[in-house]
C-alpha atoms as a printed R data frame, in Angstrom:
   type eleno elety resid chain resno        x       y       z
1  ATOM     1    CA   MET     A     1 -175.419 -49.093 152.949
2  ATOM     2    CA   ASN     A     2 -171.659 -49.551 152.787
3  ATOM     3    CA   SER     A     3 -169.043 -47.217 154.219
4  ATOM     4    CA   ALA     A     4 -168.167 -45.739 150.805
5  ATOM     5    CA   THR     A     5 -171.786 -44.655 150.282
6  ATOM     6    CA   LYS     A     6 -171.918 -43.210 153.798
7  ATOM     7    CA   ALA     A     7 -168.701 -41.261 153.250
8  ATOM     8    CA   LYS     A     8 -170.022 -39.877 149.949
9  ATOM     9    CA   ILE     A     9 -173.262 -38.715 151.571
10 ATOM    10    CA   LYS     A    10 -171.402 -37.150 154.502
11 ATOM    11    CA   LYS     A    11 -169.061 -35.333 152.110
12 ATOM    12    CA   GLU     A    12 -171.985 -33.984 150.094
13 ATOM    13    CA   TYR     A    13 -174.086 -32.711 153.020
14 ATOM    14    CA   GLN     A    14 -171.484 -31.697 155.617
15 ATOM    15    CA   ILE     A    15 -171.316 -28.075 156.713
16 ATOM    16    CA   HIS     A    16 -167.591 -28.009 157.468
17 ATOM    17    CA   GLU     A    17 -164.600 -30.346 157.070
18 ATOM    18    CA   GLN     A    18 -165.037 -32.315 160.335
19 ATOM    19    CA   ASP     A    19 -168.848 -32.452 160.218
20 ATOM    20    CA   THR     A    20 -170.227 -35.972 160.566
21 ATOM    21    CA   GLY     A    21 -173.279 -35.510 162.784
22 ATOM    22    CA   SER     A    22 -175.043 -32.303 161.871
23 ATOM    23    CA   THR     A    23 -178.770 -32.393 161.289
24 ATOM    24    CA   GLU     A    24 -178.281 -32.193 157.516
25 ATOM    25    CA   VAL     A    25 -175.963 -35.212 157.469
26 ATOM    26    CA   GLN     A    26 -178.242 -37.229 159.742
27 ATOM    27    CA   VAL     A    27 -181.299 -36.508 157.584
28 ATOM    28    CA   ALA     A    28 -179.418 -37.369 154.387
29 ATOM    29    CA   LEU     A    29 -178.177 -40.687 155.833
30 ATOM    30    CA   LEU     A    30 -181.640 -41.566 157.117
31 ATOM    31    CA   SER     A    31 -183.160 -40.704 153.738
32 ATOM    32    CA   ASN     A    32 -180.739 -43.049 152.000
33 ATOM    33    CA   ARG     A    33 -181.489 -45.877 154.448
34 ATOM    34    CA   ILE     A    34 -185.254 -45.281 154.080
35 ATOM    35    CA   GLU     A    35 -184.927 -45.463 150.298
36 ATOM    36    CA   GLU     A    36 -182.975 -48.734 150.459
37 ATOM    37    CA   LEU     A    37 -185.387 -50.292 152.938
38 ATOM    38    CA   GLY     A    38 -188.342 -49.224 150.793
39 ATOM    39    CA   GLU     A    39 -186.858 -51.135 147.861
40 ATOM    40    CA   HIS     A    40 -186.325 -54.168 150.103
41 ATOM    41    CA   LEU     A    41 -189.950 -54.073 151.257
42 ATOM    42    CA   LYS     A    42 -191.234 -53.948 147.690
43 ATOM    43    CA   THR     A    43 -189.893 -57.460 147.128
44 ATOM    44    CA   HIS     A    44 -190.352 -58.799 150.695
45 ATOM    45    CA   LYS     A    45 -193.887 -57.712 151.499
46 ATOM    46    CA   LYS     A    46 -194.230 -59.826 154.649
47 ATOM    47    CA   ASP     A    47 -191.065 -58.589 156.350
48 ATOM    48    CA   HIS     A    48 -192.876 -56.877 159.210
49 ATOM    49    CA   SER     A    49 -189.828 -56.303 161.415
50 ATOM    50    CA   SER     A    50 -188.147 -54.323 158.645
51 ATOM    51    CA   ARG     A    51 -191.380 -52.408 158.083
52 ATOM    52    CA   TYR     A    52 -191.382 -51.475 161.767
53 ATOM    53    CA   GLY     A    53 -187.780 -50.283 161.450
54 ATOM    54    CA   LEU     A    54 -188.746 -48.219 158.401
55 ATOM    55    CA   ILE     A    55 -191.531 -46.520 160.349
56 ATOM    56    CA   LYS     A    56 -189.093 -45.697 163.164
57 ATOM    57    CA   MET     A    57 -186.575 -44.235 160.693
58 ATOM    58    CA   VAL     A    58 -189.228 -42.108 158.995
59 ATOM    59    CA   SER     A    59 -190.318 -40.788 162.404
60 ATOM    60    CA   ALA     A    60 -186.726 -39.980 163.380
61 ATOM    61    CA   ARG     A    61 -186.198 -38.119 160.092
62 ATOM    62    CA   ARG     A    62 -189.454 -36.231 160.624
63 ATOM    63    CA   ARG     A    63 -188.338 -35.117 164.114
64 ATOM    64    CA   LEU     A    64 -184.952 -33.984 162.767
65 ATOM    65    CA   LEU     A    65 -186.618 -32.042 159.957
66 ATOM    66    CA   ASP     A    66 -189.023 -30.374 162.409
67 ATOM    67    CA   TYR     A    67 -186.060 -29.366 164.568
68 ATOM    68    CA   MET     A    68 -184.234 -28.022 161.550
69 ATOM    69    CA   ARG     A    69 -187.282 -26.043 160.446
70 ATOM    70    CA   ARG     A    70 -187.498 -24.378 163.880
71 ATOM    71    CA   LYS     A    71 -183.780 -23.529 163.991
72 ATOM    72    CA   ASN     A    72 -183.026 -22.479 160.410
73 ATOM    73    CA   GLU     A    73 -185.815 -22.436 157.861
74 ATOM    74    CA   ALA     A    74 -183.569 -21.503 154.926
75 ATOM    75    CA   GLN     A    75 -181.318 -24.544 155.446
76 ATOM    76    CA   TYR     A    76 -184.433 -26.697 155.939
77 ATOM    77    CA   LYS     A    77 -185.927 -25.628 152.610
78 ATOM    78    CA   ASP     A    78 -182.592 -26.112 150.850
79 ATOM    79    CA   LEU     A    79 -182.174 -29.620 152.276
80 ATOM    80    CA   ILE     A    80 -185.697 -30.678 151.323
81 ATOM    81    CA   LYS     A    81 -185.080 -29.479 147.777
82 ATOM    82    CA   ARG     A    82 -181.712 -31.296 147.582
83 ATOM    83    CA   LEU     A    83 -183.166 -34.568 148.931
84 ATOM    84    CA   LYS     A    84 -186.335 -34.215 146.827
85 ATOM    85    CA   LEU     A    85 -188.629 -34.745 149.808
86 ATOM    86    CA   ARG     A    86 -192.296 -33.840 149.671
87 ATOM    87    CA   ARG     A    87 -193.422 -31.145 152.097
């Protein structure tokens, strides 16, 4: 993921002007990286180190989403809908 893509995602999911690390932004960035790595693993089936990294990213996103659900369920539901995540 290049810096232009990151900036676009941050701009789309930020809560306020200076927001770069809120839960929403972190989940959106992780979702993008997970998507890209999933595409990579479709062509490179034996890349086990990347698969391990993918599992770690999915777990990190899951923890962030659980935190978000506990703190603000309305924002959680909105984010899941915007990212098109199953839950």
